[in-house]
C-alpha positions in Angstrom: -0.4 -0.1 0.0 0.9 3.5 -1.0 2.2 5.6 2.2 2.0 9.4 1.1 4.2 12.5 3.0 3.7 16.0 2.8 5.7 18.7 4.6 5.9 21.9 5.2 7.0 24.6 7.8 5.0 25.9 10.3 3.7 28.8 9.4 1.1 31.7 11.2 -2.8 31.3 10.0 -2.5 29.3 7.1 -3.9 29.6 4.2 -6.7 26.8 2.7 -4.5 25.4 0.7 -2.1 24.3 3.7 -5.2 22.2 4.8 -6.2 20.5 2.3 -2.5 19.3 1.6 -2.6 18.0 4.9 -6.0 16.0 4.1 -4.4 14.3 0.9 -1.7 12.8 3.0 -1.1 9.8 5.2 1.7 11.6 7.1 2.6 15.6 7.4 5.5 16.7 8.8 6.2 20.4 10.5 9.7 22.1 9.1 10.3 23.3 12.7 14.2 23.2 12.3 14.5 24.1 9.1 15.9 27.8 8.3 13.5 30.4 8.6 13.2 32.7 5.5 14.9 35.8 4.9 13.0 38.7 3.9 8.8 38.9 3.5 7.2 35.5 3.5 4.2 33.9 4.7 5.9 32.4 7.4 4.8 34.5 9.9 1.9 36.6 8.3 -1.1 35.8 6.5 -3.9 37.5 4.9 -7.7 38.0 5.9 -10.5 39.6 4.5 -11.7 43.7 5.7 -14.1 46.0 3.9 -11.3 47.4 2.4 -10.3 43.7 0.9 -7.6 41.7 2.0 -5.4 42.5 4.6 -1.9 41.3 5.8 -2.0 40.4 10.0 1.7 40.4 10.2 3.1 38.8 13.5 6.2 40.7 14.7 9.4 38.7 15.0 13.2 39.0 15.6 16.1 36.2 15.5 19.1 35.8 17.6 21.6 38.7 17.3 24.3 37.4 14.8 21.8 34.4 13.3 20.3 36.2 10.4 20.5 33.6 7.5 20.9 30.9 10.1 18.4 30.6 12.2 15.9 27.9 12.2 11.8 28.5 13.0 12.8 27.4 16.5 14.7 30.4 16.9 12.4 33.2 16.0 11.4 35.3 19.1 8.3 37.3 19.2 9.3 40.8 20.1 6.7 41.3 22.3 2.3 40.6 22.7 0.7 43.8 22.2 0.2 42.6 18.8 -2.0 39.9 19.9 -4.8 42.0 21.0 -4.4 44.3 17.3 -5.2 40.7 15.8 -8.0 39.4 18.1 -9.2 42.9 17.6 -8.7 43.3 13.8 -11.0 39.8 13.6 -13.3 40.6 15.8 -13.9 43.9 13.9 -14.0 42.2 10.2 -15.4 39.1 11.3 -18.5 39.1 14.0 -21.1 39.5 12.0 -19.9 36.2 9.7 -22.2 33.3 10.8 -19.7 31.1 12.5 -17.6 33.8 13.9 -18.0 32.3 17.4 -17.2 29.8 18.7 -14.1 29.7 16.6 -12.8 33.3 17.7 -12.7 32.3 21.4 -10.2 29.2 20.8 -8.2 31.1 18.5 -8.1 34.0 21.3 -6.8 31.5 24.2 -4.3 29.6 22.1 -3.0 33.3 21.2 -2.6 34.5 24.6 -0.9 31.9 25.8 2.4 32.5 26.7 3.9 30.3 24.0 7.0 30.8 21.7 6.2 31.7 18.1 6.6 27.8 16.4 4.5 26.3 19.6 1.8 28.9 18.9 1.4 27.8 15.3 1.4 24.4 16.2 -1.2 24.7 18.3 -3.4 27.0 16.2 -2.9 24.8 13.0 -3.5 21.7 15.2 -6.7 23.1 16.4 -7.8 24.1 12.9 -7.4 20.5 11.7 -9.5 19.4 14.7 -12.4 21.7 13.3 -12.0 20.5 9.9 -11.7 16.6 11.4 -8.7 16.0 9.5 -7.1 13.7 11.9 -3.4 13.1 9.7 -1.0 12.0 11.9 1.3 15.1 12.5 5.5 15.2 13.2 8.0 17.5 13.5 11.2 17.1 12.3 13.0 18.7 15.4 11.8 15.1 17.3 13.5 13.4 14.1 16.9 14.3 14.9 18.0 11.0 13.1 16.6 12.8 9.8 19.2 15.1 8.3 19.7 16.4 4.8 18.9 19.8 2.7 16.0 19.9 0.1 15.1 16.8 -2.0 17.5 14.9 0.3 15.7 15.6 3.8 12.8 15.4 1.8 13.6 11.5 0.7 15.2 10.7 4.2 11.8 11.9 5.5 10.1 9.5 3.6 12.1 6.7 4.6 11.5 7.3 8.3 8.0 7.3 7.7 8.0 4.5 5.7 6.7 6.7 2.5 7.3 5.8 -1.2 5.3 8.8 -2.3 5.8 12.7 -1.8 3.1 15.3 -2.4 5.1 18.3 -2.9 3.6 22.5 -3.5 3.0 23.6 -6.4 6.0 26.3 -5.5 8.7 23.9 -5.1 9.1 22.5 -8.8 12.1 24.7 -9.3 13.5 23.1 -6.1 12.9 19.3 -6.1 15.5 17.3 -7.9 13.1 14.9 -9.6 16.3 12.7 -11.0 17.0 12.3 -7.0 13.5 11.4 -6.0 13.2 8.7 -8.4 16.9 7.4 -8.1 15.8 6.9 -3.9 12.4 4.9 -4.8 10.4 7.9 -4.1 7.5 9.1 -6.4 7.1 13.2 -6.9 3.4 14.7 -7.2 2.3 17.8 -6.7 -0.9 19.3 -4.8 -3.9 20.2 -7.6 -5.3 22.4 -5.7 -8.0 25.4 -6.6 -9.6 27.7 -3.6 -13.4 26.7 -3.5 -15.4 29.6 -3.9 -17.6 30.0 -0.3 -19.9 32.8 1.0 -17.6 35.8 2.1 -18.1 39.3 3.9 -18.2 42.4 2.1 -18.8 41.8 -1.6 -16.9 40.2 -4.0 -15.1 37.0 -3.5 -11.1 37.1 -2.6 -9.7 33.4 -2.7 -6.6 31.8 -0.7 -7.3 33.6 2.2 -6.4 32.5 5.9 -8.2 29.2 7.1 -9.9 31.6 9.7 -11.7 33.4 7.0 -13.5 29.8 5.5 -14.2 28.7 9.4 -15.7 31.9 10.3 -18.1 31.6 7.0 -18.8 28.2 6.6 -18.4 26.5 9.9 -19.6 22.8 10.1 -19.4 23.4 6.1 -16.0 23.8 6.4 -14.7 20.2 5.6 -16.8 19.8 2.8 -16.1 22.9 1.0 -12.5 22.5 1.3 -12.5 19.2 0.0 -15.5 18.5 -1.5 -16.9 15.9 0.4 
């Protein structure tokens, strides 16, 4: 029987496609010990919908001195806690009229207000969202697999071997990084996620795709899984 693995960094309030990918595989690995990206990325931010259109919610983070370009996600430091109340206020202002705002907002607030590190906070939020979507794919952390080493395609192959997988489900954005020859030589089948954001009811007019998972949950509630996976 084929076993499929997917991996991704533990980002903040990930977009809907992140959860669609997790639902497609037998094992999912948080790349929590890989290098934190330089410059802007979706590592510490994602978009929600407001009356003015899509808006970024960004977590202010910093890295230990001298580690820029070398720090992992585990090294990321939250600059302060003031942003938490600001993000919660922004969510409340823009989604309080959404049909399923509660109880999701209350649980998100409870997680955000805990004294967690950047990575622990993100993983806690992702686990909560997965539970609400009834996605029970086994989750792993790269930092908990110290025997798994390597970079890029080598790392993925070693993750697959460690978890007994013969197939790797990659995001479309990684096409330019994947070494297809290396995967094939090591007996790993490389596949790519096929995902088009479904259209669902939103507040504030014209539909905006590919927002944070919170937009889907606030608007669709218990139907979010059906909307996301087409079931």
